[in-house]
Structures are given as C-alpha cells and as structure tokens.
N, C-alpha and C positions, 0 to 999 in steps of 0.2 A: 473765516480764518482757516488756512490750510492745515493739514494733519501734522506737518513737520513743526509748525510753530506751536501747535497744541502740545506736541510731545516735548518741546523745549520748556513750556510752562510747567509741565509735570516734574521737571528737574529742579525747579525752584522750591526750596524748603520753607516756603512761606505761603499762606493762603492768598491766591491770586484768582481773579475772575475777569471775564470779558463781557461787556454789554454791547449789544448791537441792536439796530432798529429792525423790527419785523416789517412785513409788507404794508402794514397800516401806519408805519412810522413810529411805533411805540417802542421805547427802550426795553429790551428783555435780556435776561441772562443767556449768554451763548456758550460760555465755557467756564467750568470750575476746574482748577488744576488739582492734582492729587493731594497736595497739602490741605487745600480747602475741603476736599471731600473727607479726608481723614479727621480734620479738626471738628467739622460740624456733623459728621456721622449721618444719622437719619434725616437731619434738617436739610442736608444737601440733596436728598432724593426728590425728584420731581421739580427741580428748580429750573432746569434748562427749558428755554422757550417761554418762560413766564416773567411777568414784570414784578417789581418789588411790592407793589400794592396788593398783589395776590398772595404773596407768601410770607409777609411780615405782619405783625399786629397793626391795626388800622393807622394810628398816627405815625408810628415808626415807618410803616410802608409808604405812606404818602410823603413823608419827609425825605426818604431815600429816593423815591421816584422823582420828586421835584429837583433834587440834585442831579440825577441822571439827565433829565430834560435840559436843565440849565447848562450842563457841561457840553451837551451836543450843540446847543444854540450859541454859546459863547466861544467854544473851543479853548477854554481856559481850564487849567488844573484846579481841582477842588479837593478840599479836605474837610471832613465833618465827622461827628460822632453819632452813633446809634446804640440802642440797647437791645440785647437779645438773650434769651435763655438758652444756654449751651450746656448740654449734659446735666440739666437740672439746676444750673446756677445762672443767675442773672448777671450778665457781664456787659461792660461797655466796649464797643468796637470803634477803633479809630480807622476810618475809611478814607482812602485816597483814590481819586479818579484822575487818570492821565489820558486826555484825548489823543487819538492817533488819526492823522489826516491822510487823505489820498492824494493823487497827483494834482488834482484841481484845487487842493487846499480845503476841501470839505471834510468834516469829521466823519470818519468811517466807523469807528468803534471807540469804546472806552476801555482801557485796561486799568483795573482796580486792584487794590490790595487791602486786606484786613489785618489789623493788629489787635489782638485781644488785650483788654486792660490787665489781665493776669500776667501777660508777658512783661509789661512795664512795672507792675507792682512787685514782681519777684525780684527784679534787679534793685528797685528802690528799697525793698525790705532788707536786703543784704547790707546796704549802706547805713540804713537807720539802726539796724541791730548792732553795728560796729560802733555807733556813736554813743549811745547811752543805754544803761540798764532799763530805763523807763520804756524804751522802745520795745524791749523784750516783753515787758509786762503788757503793753498795748497789743502786741501781736498775739500773745497768748489769749487775751480777752476776745480778740477777733476770731481766732480759730475755734475757741471753745463755743462761741455763739453760733458760728457756722455749723459746728457739729450738733448743737442742740436744736437748731432750727428744723432739721429734717424729721427727727422723731416727734417733736411737738406738732408739726404739721400733720403727721400721721394720727395723732390723738384726735384732732378735730375731724379728720376724715372718718375715723372709726365711729365717732359720735354721730356723724351724718348717716353712716351705714346702719347703725343701730336704730336710728329714728325711722328709717324707711320701713313701712309696713308694720310699725310697732303698734301693738294693741294696748292701749292704756287701761289697766285694770284698777287704777286708783290706789295702787300700793306704793306710790312714790318713785317707781323706777324711771318714769319719764323725767322727773325732776333731777334724778341722778345723772341722766344722759345730758340734760341741759347744763348741769354743773360741770360735767366732764368737758363739754365743749367750751364753756366759759373759762375754765382753768387753762385749757390749751391755747385759747386766743389770748388770754392775759400773758401767758408765758411767751407767746410769739411777739407780743408788743414789747415786753422787756428785753427779749433777745435782740429785736430790731434796734432798740435804744442802745444796747451795748455795741452793736455794730456801728451805729452812727457815731457814738463816742470815740470808738477806736479810729474810725476814718478821720474824724475832725482833728484828733490829737496827733495823727501821723501824716497828715497831708502836708506836702512841701509847697512852698510858695512858688508860683509861676507867673511872673509879671510879663504880660504880653498884651497885644491888641486883639480883641475877640468880639464876635458878634453876639450881642445880648439877646436878640430875638431868637437866634438859633438855639441858644442855651435854654431859654424858656420852653421852646417847643420840644426840645429833647427831654427836659425834665418832665413835662406833661405826658410825653409818649411813654416814659418809664413808669410814672406813678398812676397814670389813668389810661391804660391801654384800651379800655372799653368805651372811651369818650363819654363818660358819665358826668364829667365836670366841665362847665363852661369857663372860659377865661378870656379876658381882654388884657393885652399887655403892650408895653412900649417896646419899640425896636430902636436899634442904634448900635454903635460900636464903642467899646470901652477899652481904655488902656489901664490895666491894673492886674490884680492877682486873680487869674482865671480859675485856678484850682480852688482857692478859698471861696470865691463867689459861687461856684458850682455846688460845693458842699453845703454852704449856708442856704442857698436858694432851694436846693432839694429838700433839706430838712424842714424849712418853713412851709413849703408847699405840701409836703407830706403831712405835717401837723394840721394844716388847714383842712385837708381832705378828710382826715380822721375825725376832727372835732367840730367842724363847722356845719353840722346838719341844720338846714333852715327850719324854723318852726312851722312853716306852711307845708312842709313835706315836698317842696320843689327841689330842683337840682342845685347843687353847690355852684356858686358863681364866684370866681376869683378875679381880682384886679391887681395886676403887677405893674408898678410904675418905676420909672428910672429918672433920677434927677442929679444935677451936678451941684456940689458944694464947694467949699474953699479948700481945694487940694484933695477932695474926696468925691466919690460918687455914692449915691444913696438909692437903695432898692427897697420898695415897700410892697408887702404882700397883704392884701385885704380880702376878707370873705364876707358872705351875706348870712352868717349864722347868728346865733344868739349873743355872741360876744363873750367877753370874760366876766364870769361871776366874781364878786369881790373876794370870795375865799379861794378862787382859782388863780388869783394873782399872787405870786410868791417871789420874793427877792432872789435873784440869781447874781449876786454881787453887782455888776454894773448893768444888769438887764432884768427884765421881768418877762415871765411867760406862764403858760398854763401849768398848774400843778399836775404832777403825774405824767408829764411828758418825757420823763426818763433822763437817761444819761446823754441823749443826743444834744439837747439844747445847752447842757453844761459844757459839752465839748465845743459847740458852736461859740459860746461865750469865750471860752479859752482861746479858740482860734482867732476870733475878732480882736480881743484885747491884745494878744501877742503881736498882731499886725497893725495896731494903731486904729482899729475900728470900734464901732459901738453897736449895741443892740437895744432897741426900745420897743415896748409893746403896750397896747391899750385898746380901748374900744373906739370905733369910728364915731366921729361927731356928725357926719352928714348922712349916715345910713346905718341900719342894723349891721352888726358884725364886728369882728376884731381886725386889728391891723398891727403888723410887726414890721419894723423898719430897721435895716442895718446899713452901716456905712463902712467903706474901706478906702484907704488911700488910692488915688487914681484920678482919672478924668473921663468925661464923656466926650469922645472924639467926634462922633457924628450922631445926630438924632434922626429917626425915621418916623413914618406914619404908624399909629397904633394898629395892632393886628388882633384877630379874634379867633379863638377856637370854640366851636359851637358844640353843644350837647348832641350826641347821636340821636 
C-alpha cells in the first residue's frame, strides 16, 4: 500500500488496520492507522509484519488468523468478535474485514476495522439510564465492582510476593499470608459475580442469525486463554437472541471451569451441545467433574445451580425468564459431572459437524 493511502487511513478517527500476505503467503499486519495506535498503545508496538497467531493469546490468535485466511480465500467480507485486554481491561472487539481486489480480481489485501465493546456500551448505557431508575442501580453495581477488582487483584499479588523466599519460623505468619490470598481470591469471585449480574440484567435483546460454533470458540478464547480446558461442541447457525445466548453461555462455561475439577486430577473436559425444540433452541454445558453435591443444589426460582455461584446465575435466571427461556441443572446420567441446560425462543437454522478444542 502506497504512502498516500496510508496517510489517508491516519485521518480516519476509528481504529483501522490492513492485512497483506507476506512472501510465504501468510496474512500479516501491514498497516495500523493512527487511531489504532492511539487506542491500543503498547499493544500496537511490534505488530507490523507479524501474524495474529504471534501477537494474540493462543485461541484468540488462531481464531483471528483463520478469519484472515478465509477472507483471502473467499473474497467475502467477514465480521467476528475477539477478546483482548486493552489498558488493563478485558474488552470485546467487533472486527470487520473487507477484501480489496486487484485488476485480475484476486484479493490483494484486507482492510479491517475494530470497534471496542466499550464504544457500544457507552451509547447503550445512556439509553438504559433514561428508561428506569433500576438501570442506574445496575450501572452503579458494575462500576463499583470494576473499581474494586483492581485493588483486590493487588492483594493476591502481594500475597504471592510475600510468599517468595519466605522462611517459615512456625509462628503462624505463613498461614496469615495464605489467609490474605484466600480473602483476596474470594473477594475477586464475588466481584466477578456482581459484574455478571449487572451484565445479565442490562443486556438488551438482539434477535438475529448467528454462528453458534464461532460463539463457543470466542467464549473459550476469553475464559481459557492458556488452553487448559478441552471442549467438544456442536456447530451450526441459530436465529434468536444473540446477546442473551452469549451472556448465559459465558456464565455457564465460566462456572464449569471454576468448579468442575475432575477427581483424577486430569484436565477439565466440557461438552457443549445444541438442539432444537418447539419454537426454541436448547444449549447444554456438561463437564467431567464431581457433579453437584446434594447440598450444592439450591433453588433459584425456576432454575437450580451450584450454591455460592453468586449473583451471576441469578442474573442469568432473570434474563432467561424475561425472554421466555428456562434454566435446568443436575448431574449427568451417562458419565461423571454436572450438566446445565438453557433454552431461549428461536430456531436452529443449520447444523454442522461437531468441533473440538484440545488441551495444550
């Protein structure tokens, strides 16, 4: 791309990038405009000339790279979501790729744009705040939880620092350090639950046709960047509430990863299935852990879930009930572990072959 066109991209007040193929035919970043460099700061350094798999977390990088390759092969515009930590905050990026062809009709490069989730949420928050006083309360909960998360994270880090090279004299100080870390981790779990609750109760309905396999892969890339969890999942396209499905699926997968430690010490294995009902679609998240203990099953109005899983599942239940859905939980009958199933109005448009994400 010539210098004049690059200069024009710098005039766009929105993060824009260009992907070109290197001598080996691999899609790499060729240009980041000024808005992209300003938005991502240090993350933008060292990007030029490198592929997505080199600069993004493993599953997120492979996911982005596959979209780059597919756009070059098909010549079709693509839109997808990825997750990235920007300035210390995990955010969702809406990415759009537009192929640019040469005189022979071959794809010469991809011109892409990024839209941070925060940009969308800021506009939506203004509308929600004007509708009800309850929205103001939920926004306050969300902001307070965000503010609390950083100092509590520092507490656990301080505990780790104190433990390094610590000489245990048997005077109880090591136990105090462990207690400090446990308190910090418990507080982080509660804060995360508050954020889940706020997100569930403020998410607006988005009825559209979307790729279920892409959504599962994106959720695993967010919650398991180290590829420590294995997962088999159904693929296909759904017509229904995309935003609600994403919030519920993320919450259930997050809970499974937190609580489903197998008794044999092996890796967590998830199975996520998709089925069609009578005017609904059903998604089930199953794990290979110890399952629900009797005392861990507690009534959550129309649903059941693990005790102590916080505000998040209460918010999930509210979201599902408000949109005509259901939430059911119990132990698997065919194998060890728990299974949680939710339904929402909609339909499975197409079904695909099951996919698998392996443990690294």
